N, C-alpha and C positions, 0 to 999 in steps of 0.2 A: 504493500500500500504506500503510494507516494506521499511525500510531504506536501501539505497544502500551504501555498504562499500566503503571507500575511496580507498581500494585496488582492487576494481572491475575493471578488465582490460577494459571492455566496457566503463565504465564511464571515466577512465583515457584517453582512446583513443579518446573519444568524446571531452573532455576538451582540449586535445592537438591538435585536429583538429581545434577547435575554435581559440586556440592560434596561430596555424599556419596560419589560415585565416587572423588574424590581422597582422601577420608578412608579409604575401603576399601583403596586402593593403599598408603597410608601405614601402615596397620595390618599389612600383609603384610611390610613391610621392617623387619628388625631394626635398631633404633637410631633409626628415624623414629617420632615420637610422634603417634598419632591425636589426642590431646588438643591438642597443639600445632597440628596442621593445622586442628582445629575452631576454635581461636582465630583462626588466620590467615584462615580462610574466613568469619569472622564468625558462626559457628554455635554457639559454645560456650554462651552464655547461653540461646539458644533451646532447645538440646538439654537442658541442665540443668533449665530451668524446665518444659519439656514433660514430661520424665520424672518430675521431683520432684513435680509437681502433676497427674500423669496422670489420676487418678480424680476430680479436681475438675471436669474438662471432657474426658471421654473422647473424644468425637467431634472436638472442636477440636484437642486435642493429637495425636490419631491422624493427622489430616489434615496437621498440621505435620511430624510425624516420618516419615510414610510415604515421601515421595520421598527423604529422606535415607537411611533404612534400605534402601530398594530400591537406591539408588546404591552403598551400602557392600557389600551382598550381591552385586550384579552384578560389582563390581570384584574382590572376593575370589575369587569362583568363576571369573571370566573371565581374570584377569590374574596368578594365582599363578605359572603357568609362565612367562609373559612377564617378570614381575618377577625371577624367578630367572635368566632369560637375560640381562636387562639388567644385573643386579648382577654377573653373571659376566663379561660382555663390555664393559660400559660403566658400571662402578661409579662412577667420579668424576662422570660426566655425570648419572647418575641421582640421586646424593646432592646434587649442586650444584643440580639442579632443585628439590629439596625445601628446600634452604637458601634459595633465592630465594623460594620460597613463604612460608617463615617470615618473612624480612625484609619481604616485601611486606605481611604482616598485622600486624606489630608496632605500627603506628600505631593500631590498634584498642585496644590496651592502653594505649598512651601517652596517649590521650585520657582514660583513666580515672584515671591517676596523676599527670598533669601538675600541677606546683605543689603536690604533697602530700607531698613528701619530708620525712622525719624520721629521726633516728638509729635508731629502732626499725624503721621501714619498710625502711631500707637494710640493716640487720642481717638482717632476714627475707629480703631479696633475695639477699644474699651467702651466707647459710647454705644456702638452697635451691639456689643456683647451683652451689656446690662439692659439695653432697651428690649431686646428679644426676650430675655429672662423675665422682665417685668410684665410682658404680655401674658405670660403663663398664669398670672394672678387675676386676670380678668374673669368675671363670672360668666358662665356659659348659659345658653338658653334664656337670654334676657327678653326675648320676644316669643310669644306663643304663635306658632305657624300652623295654618291649615290649608290644604290643597283642595278643599271642596268649595263649590260656588265661586270660582275664581273670576275676577274681572281684569280689565286692561292694566290696572295698577299692579295687581298681583303678578301678571306676566312680566311687566317691566321690572318689578322687584327681583324676579327670578333671573332676568338678564343681568341685572346689577350684581346679584349674588355670584353669578358665574364669573363676571368680570373681576370682582374683588377676590374670590377664591383662587382664580387662575393667576392673577397678579401676584398673590402671596406665594403660590406654588413656584413661580419663576424665581423668586427671591430666596436664596439659600437661608435656612434657619427658621423660616416662617412657614408654618403648616397651614395650607389652604383648608384642610379638614377642620383644624382647630378654629380658624376664623369662622367657618360655617357653624361650628358648635356654639361659639359666642353669640352669633346672630340667630341661632335657633333653627337653622335649616339642615343641619348635618343628618340627623336621624331620618328625616323625611326624604332627603335626596338619596341616601344610601339604600333605604327601603325601596325606592322607586327603581334604582339601578339593579338591585338584587332580584326584582320581579319582572325585569324587562323581557324575560323569556316566557312569561305567563301571557299568552296571546289574548286571554280574556280581558286583560288590563292594558293591552298594547296602546289603544287609543288614548286613554287617560294618562298613561306613562309618557307618551310622546309629547303631549301637551305641556308636560312639566319639563322634560329633558331637552326639548328643542330650544326654547328660549334660554334655558340655563346653559346649554351647549354653545349657543351663539355668543353669550356673554363670556364664556370660557375662551373661545377663539379670539375675541376682540382683546381680552385682557392679556393673553399670552403674547399676541403680536405687539401690543402697546409696550409691555414691559421688556420684551426682547429688544425692541428698537432703542428704548431708553437705556438699558444696561449696556448694549453694544456701543452706543455713543459714549457712555461714561468710560468704558474700557479703552476706547480709542483716544479720548482726551485726557483721562486721568488713570492710566492703567494700574500703577502701583497702589494708589489710594483706593481704587475700586477693589483690588484684590485683598488689601488689608481689611476692607469692609466685609468682603465675602468670607474671609477667615473668621471675623467676629461673628457673622451669621452662623457659620458652620459649627464652630466650637460651642457657641451658646446653645445650639440645638441639642448637644450632648447633655448639658445641664438640665434643659427642659425635659428630656426623656427620663433622666435620673429622678427628677422631682415627681414623676408619676409613680415611683416605686416606694412611696412612703409606707405602703402596707405590706412591703416585702417580708416574708417569713424566713428567718435565717436557719433553715434546716439544711442538712448535708446535701440532700438531693436537689434542693432549690439552688443552692450556691453552685454546686457542681454543674448542673445543666445550664445555668445562666452563664457561667464562665465558658462552658463549651460553646454555647451560642455566640458569645462575644468573640471568641477566638475564630470560630468558623466564619463569622461575618467579616472579620479582619482579613483572613486568608482568602476569602472569596473576592473581596475588593482588590487585594494585591494581585491575585491571579488575573482578574479582569484588566487591571492597570497594565500588566505585562503584555496583554493582547493588543 
């Protein structure tokens, strides 16, 4: 069996599909940032540049984004129930897996900022770091949401929620799912996605998911263009900010483990998940 070249488009597409699948799972879990996972998977700049410059090379950018998008969609549709089960029964292990993935991908950012420290850059890092952690103390479910008897305002709000959530997803360290929880939309959106294969509810589900999805697309394009321009004009400062976002997300995940039970099996399996996540991210980085 011959060696497959790293430039093999099929291999690259398959690897990016797997990375997209991990991003999709991350976006379902409150507190886990899809943007952070994109950084850890080495996809962040690729996604930003492909979306931000999409119309300059539609075919090329579409081919780059397609396996990632398919991976994200397959993960969201197929794992929403599994993720709920894992968080309910194996919360520590699930979160430790993602912490490992984050640590495994930090080296990608370190290469960007190594030897470029300054007072301004460190200030940017710490301001972002503590800002993201402070978001964790916002109360969730501040608004009672209902998807029955919806009017034009409700559909516009769904579009706005999609915009806000996807904008947060693009920024490393900020969880779009958590923002939806704060605004009271998370449970309803996840339930709608998890029942998308129930054809008896297809019409009502699409009435919810279409405006939300349009908002998601607009938010991703807007934030991708904004961050791409920031990287072009202020590359080092932007990457120090990204490092603040990424490392703060580790603290945010750890803050969710206040009910952790220190039994041998819990500690052992959590450490195993942490190490496995780290090694997975490192292996993907080498690809």
